[in-house]
MMTF fields as JSON, N, C-alpha, C and O atoms, coordinates in Angstrom:
{
  "mmtfVersion": "1.0.0",
  "mmtfProducer": "UNKNOWN",
  "numBonds": 515,
  "numAtoms": 516,
  "numGroups": 129,
  "numChains": 1,
  "numModels": 1,
  "chainsPerModel": [1],
  "groupsPerChain": [129],
  "chainIdList": ["A"],
  "bondAtomList": [4, 2, 8, 6, 12, 10, 16, 14, 20, 18, 24, 22, 28, 26, 32, 30, 36, 34, 40, 38, 44, 42, 48, 46, 52, 50, 56, 54, 60, 58, 64, 62, 68, 66, 72, 70, 76, 74, 80, 78, 84, 82, 88, 86, 92, 90, 96, 94, 100, 98, 104, 102, 108, 106, 112, 110, 116, 114, 120, 118, 124, 122, 128, 126, 132, 130, 136, 134, 140, 138, 144, 142, 148, 146, 152, 150, 156, 154, 160, 158, 164, 162, 168, 166, 172, 170, 176, 174, 180, 178, 184, 182, 188, 186, 192, 190, 196, 194, 200, 198, 204, 202, 208, 206, 212, 210, 216, 214, 220, 218, 224, 222, 228, 226, 232, 230, 236, 234, 240, 238, 244, 242, 248, 246, 252, 250, 256, 254, 260, 258, 264, 262, 268, 266, 272, 270, 276, 274, 280, 278, 284, 282, 288, 286, 292, 290, 296, 294, 300, 298, 304, 302, 308, 306, 312, 310, 316, 314, 320, 318, 324, 322, 328, 326, 332, 330, 336, 334, 340, 338, 344, 342, 348, 346, 352, 350, 356, 354, 360, 358, 364, 362, 368, 366, 372, 370, 376, 374, 380, 378, 384, 382, 388, 386, 392, 390, 396, 394, 400, 398, 404, 402, 408, 406, 412, 410, 416, 414, 420, 418, 424, 422, 428, 426, 432, 430, 436, 434, 440, 438, 444, 442, 448, 446, 452, 450, 456, 454, 460, 458, 464, 462, 468, 466, 472, 470, 476, 474, 480, 478, 484, 482, 488, 486, 492, 490, 496, 494, 500, 498, 504, 502, 508, 506, 512, 510],
  "bondOrderList": [1, 1, 1, 1, 1, 1, 1, 1, 1, 1, 1, 1, 1, 1, 1, 1, 1, 1, 1, 1, 1, 1, 1, 1, 1, 1, 1, 1, 1, 1, 1, 1, 1, 1, 1, 1, 1, 1, 1, 1, 1, 1, 1, 1, 1, 1, 1, 1, 1, 1, 1, 1, 1, 1, 1, 1, 1, 1, 1, 1, 1, 1, 1, 1, 1, 1, 1, 1, 1, 1, 1, 1, 1, 1, 1, 1, 1, 1, 1, 1, 1, 1, 1, 1, 1, 1, 1, 1, 1, 1, 1, 1, 1, 1, 1, 1, 1, 1, 1, 1, 1, 1, 1, 1, 1, 1, 1, 1, 1, 1, 1, 1, 1, 1, 1, 1, 1, 1, 1, 1, 1, 1, 1, 1, 1, 1, 1, 1],
  "groupList": [{"groupName": "MET", "atomNameList": ["N", "CA", "C", "O"], "elementList": ["N", "C", "C", "O"], "formalChargeList": [0, 0, 0, 0], "bondAtomList": [1, 0, 2, 1, 3, 2], "bondOrderList": [1, 1, 2], "singleLetterCode": "M", "chemCompType": "L-PEPTIDE LINKING"}, {"groupName": "PRO", "atomNameList": ["N", "CA", "C", "O"], "elementList": ["N", "C", "C", "O"], "formalChargeList": [0, 0, 0, 0], "bondAtomList": [1, 0, 2, 1, 3, 2], "bondOrderList": [1, 1, 2], "singleLetterCode": "P", "chemCompType": "L-PEPTIDE LINKING"}, {"groupName": "GLU", "atomNameList": ["N", "CA", "C", "O"], "elementList": ["N", "C", "C", "O"], "formalChargeList": [0, 0, 0, 0], "bondAtomList": [1, 0, 2, 1, 3, 2], "bondOrderList": [1, 1, 2], "singleLetterCode": "E", "chemCompType": "L-PEPTIDE LINKING"}, {"groupName": "HIS", "atomNameList": ["N", "CA", "C", "O"], "elementList": ["N", "C", "C", "O"], "formalChargeList": [0, 0, 0, 0], "bondAtomList": [1, 0, 2, 1, 3, 2], "bondOrderList": [1, 1, 2], "singleLetterCode": "H", "chemCompType": "L-PEPTIDE LINKING"}, {"groupName": "LEU", "atomNameList": ["N", "CA", "C", "O"], "elementList": ["N", "C", "C", "O"], "formalChargeList": [0, 0, 0, 0], "bondAtomList": [1, 0, 2, 1, 3, 2], "bondOrderList": [1, 1, 2], "singleLetterCode": "L", "chemCompType": "L-PEPTIDE LINKING"}, {"groupName": "VAL", "atomNameList": ["N", "CA", "C", "O"], "elementList": ["N", "C", "C", "O"], "formalChargeList": [0, 0, 0, 0], "bondAtomList": [1, 0, 2, 1, 3, 2], "bondOrderList": [1, 1, 2], "singleLetterCode": "V", "chemCompType": "L-PEPTIDE LINKING"}, {"groupName": "GLY", "atomNameList": ["N", "CA", "C", "O"], "elementList": ["N", "C", "C", "O"], "formalChargeList": [0, 0, 0, 0], "bondAtomList": [1, 0, 2, 1, 3, 2], "bondOrderList": [1, 1, 2], "singleLetterCode": "G", "chemCompType": "PEPTIDE LINKING"}, {"groupName": "ARG", "atomNameList": ["N", "CA", "C", "O"], "elementList": ["N", "C", "C", "O"], "formalChargeList": [0, 0, 0, 0], "bondAtomList": [1, 0, 2, 1, 3, 2], "bondOrderList": [1, 1, 2], "singleLetterCode": "R", "chemCompType": "L-PEPTIDE LINKING"}, {"groupName": "TRP", "atomNameList": ["N", "CA", "C", "O"], "elementList": ["N", "C", "C", "O"], "formalChargeList": [0, 0, 0, 0], "bondAtomList": [1, 0, 2, 1, 3, 2], "bondOrderList": [1, 1, 2], "singleLetterCode": "W", "chemCompType": "L-PEPTIDE LINKING"}, {"groupName": "SER", "atomNameList": ["N", "CA", "C", "O"], "elementList": ["N", "C", "C", "O"], "formalChargeList": [0, 0, 0, 0], "bondAtomList": [1, 0, 2, 1, 3, 2], "bondOrderList": [1, 1, 2], "singleLetterCode": "S", "chemCompType": "L-PEPTIDE LINKING"}, {"groupName": "LYS", "atomNameList": ["N", "CA", "C", "O"], "elementList": ["N", "C", "C", "O"], "formalChargeList": [0, 0, 0, 0], "bondAtomList": [1, 0, 2, 1, 3, 2], "bondOrderList": [1, 1, 2], "singleLetterCode": "K", "chemCompType": "L-PEPTIDE LINKING"}, {"groupName": "ASP", "atomNameList": ["N", "CA", "C", "O"], "elementList": ["N", "C", "C", "O"], "formalChargeList": [0, 0, 0, 0], "bondAtomList": [1, 0, 2, 1, 3, 2], "bondOrderList": [1, 1, 2], "singleLetterCode": "D", "chemCompType": "L-PEPTIDE LINKING"}, {"groupName": "ALA", "atomNameList": ["N", "CA", "C", "O"], "elementList": ["N", "C", "C", "O"], "formalChargeList": [0, 0, 0, 0], "bondAtomList": [1, 0, 2, 1, 3, 2], "bondOrderList": [1, 1, 2], "singleLetterCode": "A", "chemCompType": "L-PEPTIDE LINKING"}, {"groupName": "PHE", "atomNameList": ["N", "CA", "C", "O"], "elementList": ["N", "C", "C", "O"], "formalChargeList": [0, 0, 0, 0], "bondAtomList": [1, 0, 2, 1, 3, 2], "bondOrderList": [1, 1, 2], "singleLetterCode": "F", "chemCompType": "L-PEPTIDE LINKING"}, {"groupName": "THR", "atomNameList": ["N", "CA", "C", "O"], "elementList": ["N", "C", "C", "O"], "formalChargeList": [0, 0, 0, 0], "bondAtomList": [1, 0, 2, 1, 3, 2], "bondOrderList": [1, 1, 2], "singleLetterCode": "T", "chemCompType": "L-PEPTIDE LINKING"}, {"groupName": "ASN", "atomNameList": ["N", "CA", "C", "O"], "elementList": ["N", "C", "C", "O"], "formalChargeList": [0, 0, 0, 0], "bondAtomList": [1, 0, 2, 1, 3, 2], "bondOrderList": [1, 1, 2], "singleLetterCode": "N", "chemCompType": "L-PEPTIDE LINKING"}, {"groupName": "CYS", "atomNameList": ["N", "CA", "C", "O"], "elementList": ["N", "C", "C", "O"], "formalChargeList": [0, 0, 0, 0], "bondAtomList": [1, 0, 2, 1, 3, 2], "bondOrderList": [1, 1, 2], "singleLetterCode": "C", "chemCompType": "L-PEPTIDE LINKING"}, {"groupName": "GLN", "atomNameList": ["N", "CA", "C", "O"], "elementList": ["N", "C", "C", "O"], "formalChargeList": [0, 0, 0, 0], "bondAtomList": [1, 0, 2, 1, 3, 2], "bondOrderList": [1, 1, 2], "singleLetterCode": "Q", "chemCompType": "L-PEPTIDE LINKING"}],
  "groupTypeList": [0, 1, 2, 3, 4, 5, 6, 1, 5, 7, 5, 5, 6, 8, 9, 10, 6, 11, 9, 7, 1, 4, 5, 3, 12, 10, 0, 4, 5, 13, 6, 14, 4, 7, 8, 3, 2, 11, 11, 2, 14, 13, 9, 6, 11, 3, 8, 4, 13, 12, 9, 7, 12, 5, 8, 8, 6, 9, 12, 15, 4, 14, 11, 12, 12, 6, 10, 3, 4, 2, 0, 6, 16, 8, 9, 11, 11, 1, 15, 4, 5, 12, 9, 13, 17, 12, 13, 5, 6, 11, 5, 5, 12, 13, 9, 2, 1, 8, 6, 14, 11, 7, 13, 7, 1, 14, 7, 11, 4, 2, 14, 5, 2, 13, 11, 11, 12, 12, 0, 7, 12, 2, 4, 12, 12, 2, 11, 6, 2],
  "groupIdList": [1, 2, 3, 4, 5, 6, 7, 8, 9, 10, 11, 12, 13, 14, 15, 16, 17, 18, 19, 20, 21, 22, 23, 24, 25, 26, 27, 28, 29, 30, 31, 32, 33, 34, 35, 36, 37, 38, 39, 40, 41, 42, 43, 44, 45, 46, 47, 48, 49, 50, 51, 52, 53, 54, 55, 56, 57, 58, 59, 60, 61, 62, 63, 64, 65, 66, 67, 68, 69, 70, 71, 72, 73, 74, 75, 76, 77, 78, 79, 80, 81, 82, 83, 84, 85, 86, 87, 88, 89, 90, 91, 92, 93, 94, 95, 96, 97, 98, 99, 100, 101, 102, 103, 104, 105, 106, 107, 108, 109, 110, 111, 112, 113, 114, 115, 116, 117, 118, 119, 120, 121, 122, 123, 124, 125, 126, 127, 128, 129],
  "secStructList": [7, 7, 1, 7, 1, 1, 7, 1, 7, 3, 3, 1, 1, 7, 7, 6, 6, 7, 7, 1, 7, 7, 7, 7, 7, 7, 3, 3, 3, 3, 3, 3, 3, 3, 3, 3, 3, 3, 7, 1, 1, 7, 7, 3, 3, 3, 3, 3, 3, 3, 3, 3, 3, 3, 3, 3, 3, 1, 7, 7, 1, 1, 4, 4, 4, 4, 4, 1, 7, 7, 7, 3, 3, 3, 3, 7, 7, 2, 2, 2, 2, 2, 2, 2, 2, 2, 2, 2, 2, 2, 2, 2, 2, 2, 7, 3, 3, 6, 6, 7, 1, 7, 1, 1, 7, 7, 7, 7, 7, 7, 7, 7, 7, 7, 7, 2, 2, 2, 2, 2, 2, 2, 2, 2, 2, 2, 2, 2, 7],
  "xCoordList": [-110.034, -108.902, -107.698, -107.444, -106.944, -105.771, -104.769, -104.694, -104.001, -103.028, -101.963, -101.584, -101.471, -100.438, -100.738, -100.771, -100.957, -101.074, -99.692, -99.444, -98.787, -97.401, -96.557, -96.892, -95.473, -94.621, -94.189, -94.086, -93.934, -93.608, -92.271, -92.11, -91.32, -90.023, -89.656, -89.616, -89.388, -88.962, -87.706, -87.498, -86.87, -85.543, -85.348, -85.689, -84.806, -84.39, -82.97, -82.694, -82.071, -80.727, -79.853, -78.892, -80.143, -79.356, -78.689, -79.309, -77.435, -76.695, -75.513, -74.893, -75.18, -74.071, -72.807, -72.424, -72.162, -70.923, -71.102, -70.117, -72.329, -72.605, -72.718, -73.151, -72.342, -72.418, -73.614, -73.718, -74.511, -75.694, -76.55, -76.595, -77.227, -77.999, -79.218, -79.854, -79.518, -80.735, -81.87, -81.633, -83.095, -84.238, -84.242, -84.341, -84.136, -84.037, -85.282, -85.335, -86.271, -87.493, -88.33, -88.531, -88.809, -89.694, -91.04, -91.187, -92.002, -93.313, -94.392, -94.142, -95.578, -96.761, -97.855, -98.029, -98.587, -99.747, -100.964, -101.085, -101.857, -103.053, -104.244, -104.336, -105.149, -106.34, -107.285, -107.159, -108.228, -109.201, -109.046, -108.839, -109.149, -109.058, -110.408, -110.921, -110.976, -112.284, -112.354, -111.649, -113.206, -113.462, -114.54, -115.561, -114.328, -115.302, -115.714, -114.881, -117.016, -117.54, -118.133, -119.125, -117.524, -117.933, -118.986, -118.66, -120.251, -121.356, -121.766, -122.451, -121.343, -121.759, -120.912, -121.456, -119.599, -118.729, -118.204, -117.542, -118.494, -118.058, -116.54, -116.043, -115.812, -114.348, -113.756, -112.536, -114.601, -114.118, -114.147, -114.458, -113.821, -113.792, -112.353, -111.42, -112.175, -110.829, -110.828, -111.875, -109.64, -109.452, -109.226, -108.543, -109.799, -109.599, -109.0, -109.499, -107.947, -107.333, -107.535, -107.173, -108.108, -108.291, -107.403, -107.676, -106.338, -105.426, -106.104, -106.846, -105.83, -106.467, -105.466, -105.722, -104.324, -103.357, -101.983, -101.856, -100.956, -99.588, -98.884, -99.189, -97.936, -97.017, -95.625, -95.378, -94.695, -93.293, -92.458, -92.885, -91.267, -90.407, -89.091, -88.709, -88.406, -87.082, -87.123, -86.151, -88.205, -88.293, -88.255, -88.86, -87.541, -87.457, -88.656, -88.716, -89.606, -90.815, -90.471, -91.095, -89.485, -89.089, -89.169, -89.369, -89.016, -89.016, -87.906, -88.087, -86.765, -85.631, -85.946, -85.326, -86.887, -87.22, -87.719, -87.581, -88.294, -88.773, -87.654, -87.914, -86.423, -85.267, -84.516, -83.464, -85.04, -84.367, -85.228, -86.435, -84.593, -85.33, -85.693, -84.825, -86.955, -87.423, -88.379, -88.863, -88.64, -89.641, -90.567, -90.192, -91.761, -92.713, -93.704, -93.984, -94.228, -95.218, -96.41, -96.279, -97.549, -98.799, -99.517, -99.543, -100.102, -100.856, -101.965, -101.827, -103.069, -104.142, -104.374, -105.423, -103.37, -103.441, -103.5, -102.592, -104.542, -104.721, -103.543, -103.198, -102.923, -101.788, -100.588, -99.907, -100.332, -99.218, -99.472, -98.569, -100.694, -101.054, -100.87, -100.329, -101.313, -101.168, -99.698, -99.324, -98.861, -97.424, -96.768, -95.967, -97.098, -96.544, -96.994, -96.19, -98.277, -98.787, -98.083, -97.742, -97.86, -97.157, -95.723, -95.237, -95.037, -93.66, -93.602, -92.779, -94.46, -94.472, -94.803, -94.183, -95.758, -96.097, -94.926, -94.685, -94.195, -93.024, -91.941, -91.323, -91.708, -90.686, -91.07, -90.228, -92.326, -92.775, -92.691, -92.26, -93.098, -93.043, -91.611, -91.361, -90.663, -89.268, -88.505, -87.456, -89.019, -88.264, -88.468, -89.334, -87.653, -87.706, -87.945, -87.584, -88.544, -88.734, -87.395, -86.393, -87.381, -86.192, -85.73, -86.552, -84.44, -83.91, -83.918, -83.642, -84.229, -84.251, -82.866, -81.855, -82.827, -81.533, -81.109, -80.082, -81.888, -81.535, -80.557, -80.643, -79.628, -78.629, -79.256, -78.864, -80.222, -80.911, -82.36, -82.671, -83.242, -84.634, -84.747, -84.03, -85.645, -85.854, -87.294, -88.201, -87.488, -88.825, -89.541, -88.915, -90.846, -91.658, -92.209, -93.418, -91.315, -91.715, -91.486, -90.607, -92.275, -92.128, -91.027, -90.856, -90.287, -89.291, -90.003, -90.894, -89.6, -90.227, -89.169, -88.072, -89.51, -88.63, -89.125, -90.29, -88.25, -88.614, -88.106, -86.99, -88.944, -88.564, -88.168, -88.997, -86.879, -86.398, -86.631, -86.985, -86.436, -86.605, -88.063, -88.322, -88.999, -90.412, -90.799, -91.585, -90.262, -90.574, -90.018, -90.681, -88.778, -88.207, -89.053, -89.304, -89.49, -90.313, -91.631, -92.091, -92.234, -93.501, -93.304, -94.132, -92.242, -91.95, -91.681, -92.122, -90.95, -90.671, -91.952, -92.111, -92.868, -94.148, -94.976, -95.636, -94.949, -95.696, -95.089, -95.826, -93.768, -93.107, -93.42, -93.45, -93.652, -93.928, -95.357, -95.654, -96.247, -97.664, -97.906, -99.045],
  "yCoordList": [115.585, 114.742, 115.622, 116.568, 115.338, 116.149, 116.086, 115.087, 117.155, 117.196, 116.119, 115.472, 115.914, 114.906, 114.196, 114.825, 112.9, 112.116, 111.699, 111.621, 111.429, 111.073, 112.018, 112.293, 112.517, 113.42, 112.81, 111.588, 113.627, 113.103, 112.378, 111.472, 112.742, 112.075, 111.814, 112.73, 110.553, 110.197, 109.363, 108.68, 109.41, 108.814, 107.78, 108.028, 106.637, 105.629, 105.216, 104.869, 105.245, 104.73, 105.541, 105.002, 106.816, 107.616, 108.763, 109.446, 108.968, 110.115, 110.302, 109.314, 111.512, 111.749, 111.071, 111.239, 110.302, 109.632, 108.45, 107.874, 108.079, 106.988, 105.677, 105.669, 104.591, 103.295, 102.467, 101.289, 103.059, 102.316, 101.982, 102.766, 100.838, 100.45, 101.338, 101.796, 101.564, 102.272, 101.271, 100.091, 101.739, 100.899, 100.787, 101.794, 99.575, 99.37, 98.681, 98.351, 98.464, 97.779, 98.691, 99.867, 98.135, 98.878, 98.178, 97.065, 98.826, 98.21, 99.273, 100.411, 98.876, 99.724, 98.914, 97.733, 99.538, 98.92, 99.681, 100.889, 98.975, 99.579, 99.309, 98.255, 100.268, 100.084, 101.239, 102.041, 101.312, 102.401, 103.22, 102.685, 104.518, 105.445, 106.123, 106.675, 106.079, 106.726, 107.443, 107.104, 108.424, 109.226, 108.539, 108.122, 108.418, 107.751, 108.712, 109.206, 108.962, 109.781, 108.832, 108.155, 108.784, 107.841, 108.487, 109.205, 108.223, 108.793, 107.897, 108.343, 106.627, 105.69, 105.815, 105.861, 105.872, 105.93, 107.338, 107.584, 108.255, 109.648, 109.769, 110.657, 108.857, 108.909, 109.87, 109.987, 110.547, 111.527, 110.995, 109.83, 111.862, 111.513, 111.191, 111.839, 110.201, 109.818, 109.121, 108.729, 108.977, 108.297, 106.82, 106.445, 105.978, 104.538, 104.064, 104.422, 103.269, 102.707, 101.207, 100.539, 100.676, 99.229, 98.752, 99.042, 98.018, 97.535, 96.419, 95.607, 96.396, 95.419, 94.563, 93.386, 95.153, 94.439, 95.071, 96.176, 94.344, 94.861, 94.625, 93.688, 95.506, 95.35, 95.485, 96.338, 94.641, 94.785, 94.334, 93.504, 94.895, 94.539, 95.288, 95.838, 95.298, 95.908, 97.368, 98.092, 97.815, 99.175, 100.216, 100.03, 101.314, 102.419, 103.349, 104.335, 103.06, 103.862, 105.289, 106.254, 105.402, 106.688, 106.581, 105.491, 107.695, 107.685, 106.801, 106.16, 106.758, 105.96, 104.47, 103.732, 104.013, 102.584, 102.098, 100.917, 102.986, 102.609, 102.243, 101.65, 102.576, 102.265, 101.026, 100.685, 100.361, 99.21, 97.962, 98.045, 96.825, 95.571, 95.36, 95.059, 95.515, 95.435, 94.263, 93.713, 93.894, 92.873, 93.386, 94.247, 92.853, 93.236, 92.115, 91.313, 92.062, 91.054, 91.761, 92.834, 91.152, 91.704, 90.607, 89.462, 90.932, 89.929, 90.594, 91.721, 89.87, 90.316, 89.295, 89.292, 88.426, 87.46, 88.227, 89.004, 88.025, 88.818, 88.749, 89.759, 87.582, 87.473, 88.259, 88.932, 88.173, 88.907, 90.411, 91.184, 90.82, 92.234, 92.77, 93.86, 92.019, 92.45, 92.565, 93.489, 91.643, 91.691, 92.911, 93.588, 93.196, 94.373, 95.651, 96.559, 95.727, 96.927, 97.128, 98.258, 96.063, 96.168, 96.648, 97.49, 96.115, 96.531, 98.012, 98.747, 98.45, 99.864, 100.743, 101.79, 100.335, 101.099, 101.205, 102.267, 100.107, 100.122, 101.054, 101.787, 101.029, 101.899, 103.364, 104.183, 103.701, 105.092, 105.517, 106.632, 104.641, 104.977, 105.173, 105.979, 104.437, 104.483, 105.636, 106.041, 106.157, 107.134, 108.56, 108.842, 109.431, 110.86, 111.647, 111.178, 112.836, 113.658, 114.045, 114.177, 114.226, 114.666, 115.991, 116.868, 116.148, 117.399, 117.465, 118.522, 116.364, 116.374, 116.682, 116.407, 117.246, 117.524, 116.396, 116.499, 115.329, 114.188, 113.288, 113.132, 112.696, 111.813, 110.5, 109.941, 110.007, 108.764, 108.9, 109.803, 108.024, 108.112, 108.078, 107.337, 108.878, 108.934, 108.542, 108.79, 107.944, 107.544, 108.716, 109.593, 108.722, 109.745, 109.169, 108.994, 108.88, 108.296, 109.295, 110.154, 109.171, 110.015, 109.45, 108.234, 110.322, 109.905, 109.518, 110.227, 108.389, 107.905, 107.878, 107.352, 108.443, 108.411, 107.302, 107.296, 106.374, 105.283, 105.577, 106.061, 105.276, 105.422, 104.035, 103.282, 103.711, 102.371, 102.021, 100.886, 102.981, 102.716, 102.351, 101.415, 103.07, 102.789, 101.428, 100.703, 101.071, 99.762, 98.637, 97.618, 98.819, 97.792, 97.636, 96.519, 98.754, 98.698, 97.981, 97.187, 98.254, 97.6, 96.104, 95.313, 95.703, 94.284, 93.587, 92.457, 94.265, 93.683, 93.51, 92.511, 94.458, 94.357, 93.2, 92.493, 92.996, 91.876, 90.543, 89.591, 90.457, 89.213, 88.892, 87.722, 89.909, 89.702, 89.289, 88.838, 89.423, 89.086, 87.605, 87.171],
  "zCoordList": [79.941, 80.272, 80.561, 79.815, 81.628, 81.929, 80.784, 80.068, 80.617, 79.535, 79.705, 78.728, 80.935, 81.192, 82.5, 83.558, 82.434, 83.654, 84.128, 85.331, 83.184, 83.457, 82.625, 81.473, 83.185, 82.436, 81.114, 81.009, 80.108, 78.784, 78.723, 77.906, 79.55, 79.567, 81.015, 81.837, 81.313, 82.659, 82.548, 81.545, 83.563, 83.475, 84.587, 85.743, 84.228, 85.194, 84.847, 83.698, 85.81, 85.621, 84.698, 84.15, 84.502, 83.574, 84.296, 85.112, 83.993, 84.482, 83.553, 83.158, 83.193, 82.273, 82.784, 83.942, 81.908, 82.265, 83.194, 83.656, 83.475, 84.404, 83.641, 82.489, 84.255, 83.582, 84.055, 83.711, 84.831, 85.253, 84.031, 83.083, 84.035, 82.851, 82.641, 83.59, 81.375, 80.991, 80.844, 80.587, 81.005, 80.675, 79.156, 78.455, 78.654, 77.214, 76.666, 75.481, 77.505, 77.089, 76.202, 76.508, 75.111, 74.21, 74.249, 73.745, 74.839, 74.987, 75.088, 75.487, 74.722, 74.843, 75.514, 75.216, 76.412, 77.029, 76.5, 76.707, 75.823, 75.247, 76.152, 76.781, 76.212, 77.022, 76.852, 75.927, 77.751, 77.733, 79.007, 80.096, 78.839, 79.962, 80.076, 79.103, 81.26, 81.424, 82.759, 83.709, 82.804, 83.983, 84.8, 84.252, 86.089, 86.958, 88.069, 88.827, 88.145, 89.233, 90.26, 89.991, 91.433, 92.459, 93.348, 94.293, 93.035, 93.808, 94.977, 95.898, 94.935, 95.982, 97.24, 98.343, 97.098, 98.278, 98.529, 99.537, 97.622, 97.749, 97.902, 98.594, 97.241, 97.317, 96.297, 96.188, 95.56, 94.596, 93.18, 92.933, 92.28, 90.874, 90.484, 90.957, 89.631, 89.247, 87.892, 87.377, 87.329, 86.056, 86.309, 87.262, 85.457, 85.529, 84.204, 83.136, 84.266, 83.07, 83.088, 84.057, 82.028, 81.888, 80.748, 79.583, 81.078, 80.048, 79.261, 79.815, 77.952, 77.065, 76.287, 76.036, 75.905, 75.075, 75.265, 75.793, 74.822, 74.902, 73.572, 72.835, 73.293, 72.167, 72.729, 73.582, 72.257, 72.618, 71.427, 70.624, 71.334, 70.222, 70.274, 71.306, 69.14, 69.082, 68.648, 68.861, 68.056, 67.523, 68.632, 69.688, 68.391, 69.346, 69.269, 70.004, 68.399, 68.23, 67.79, 68.231, 66.928, 66.357, 64.842, 64.307, 64.15, 62.686, 62.134, 61.099, 62.805, 62.335, 62.303, 61.537, 63.108, 63.143, 61.788, 61.47, 60.986, 59.659, 58.705, 57.658, 59.034, 58.19, 58.686, 58.145, 59.693, 60.285, 60.126, 59.896, 60.251, 60.31, 61.777, 62.596, 62.104, 63.486, 63.638, 62.649, 64.855, 65.137, 66.233, 67.029, 66.263, 67.295, 67.545, 66.654, 68.747, 69.136, 69.762, 70.351, 69.625, 70.132, 70.891, 70.439, 72.034, 72.785, 73.58, 74.055, 73.711, 74.595, 75.72, 76.366, 75.94, 77.036, 78.363, 78.658, 79.162, 80.395, 81.366, 81.979, 81.518, 82.438, 81.933, 82.707, 80.638, 80.051, 80.11, 80.429, 79.803, 79.862, 81.282, 81.466, 82.277, 83.673, 84.06, 84.783, 83.592, 83.899, 83.27, 83.916, 82.019, 81.349, 82.038, 82.25, 82.391, 83.059, 84.393, 84.742, 85.137, 86.422, 86.213, 86.968, 85.187, 84.907, 84.553, 85.098, 83.652, 83.257, 84.458, 84.645, 85.263, 86.469, 87.432, 88.007, 87.612, 88.493, 87.965, 88.736, 86.649, 86.06, 86.237, 86.607, 85.979, 86.132, 87.589, 87.884, 88.505, 89.926, 90.405, 91.301, 89.809, 90.226, 89.584, 90.084, 88.495, 87.715, 88.209, 89.037, 87.679, 87.997, 86.721, 85.642, 86.811, 85.616, 84.99, 85.692, 83.68, 82.962, 83.541, 83.807, 83.739, 84.269, 85.782, 86.35, 86.448, 87.905, 88.46, 87.815, 89.641, 90.258, 91.194, 91.865, 91.242, 92.09, 91.357, 90.139, 92.095, 91.503, 91.057, 90.032, 91.815, 91.464, 91.933, 92.709, 91.479, 91.914, 93.43, 94.102, 93.952, 95.398, 95.71, 94.916, 96.845, 97.263, 97.905, 98.5, 97.78, 98.43, 99.734, 99.887, 100.657, 101.93, 103.058, 102.977, 104.089, 105.264, 106.16, 106.243, 106.823, 107.796, 109.083, 109.552, 109.645, 110.873, 111.971, 111.782, 113.104, 114.265, 115.191, 115.586, 115.532, 116.423, 117.829, 118.015, 118.809, 120.208, 120.702, 121.214, 120.54, 120.874, 122.342, 122.66, 123.228, 124.662, 124.96, 125.717, 124.381, 124.618, 124.039, 124.65, 122.875, 122.288, 123.146, 123.344, 123.667, 124.555, 125.811, 126.264, 126.37, 127.578, 127.302, 128.123, 126.161, 125.807, 125.604, 126.055, 124.944, 124.752, 126.069, 126.281, 126.968, 128.275, 129.064, 129.765, 128.967, 129.681, 129.122, 129.884, 127.789, 127.187, 127.621, 127.879, 127.705, 128.112, 129.567, 129.947, 130.382, 131.803, 132.077, 133.184, 131.125, 131.341, 131.39, 131.566]
}
């Protein structure tokens, strides 16, 4: 198993002196992680995660939480589990590693150059048909 599939600390909405909101959700998604060797489609070997249950509550999941009055909920409802997994996935996808030099999260998208003149010509040709 790889040492880290996701970096240990990731940041969303944080910058020194910034007033943007922090992610304040405390939740865990439990499941099974397994290695899959795809011999049928030859798409390669990869890790598969199957979510099974979720926990959410007020605890920060630190040692200090043991000194506080905290609450927590547990569920294995498939719809709720899927919603939590999607939320956590979105946060991780949107976040940046701790210590990044970027001001805010950036997308990993390719720049696309559009040829407006060619598109207009193609549309005009379709309208003329």
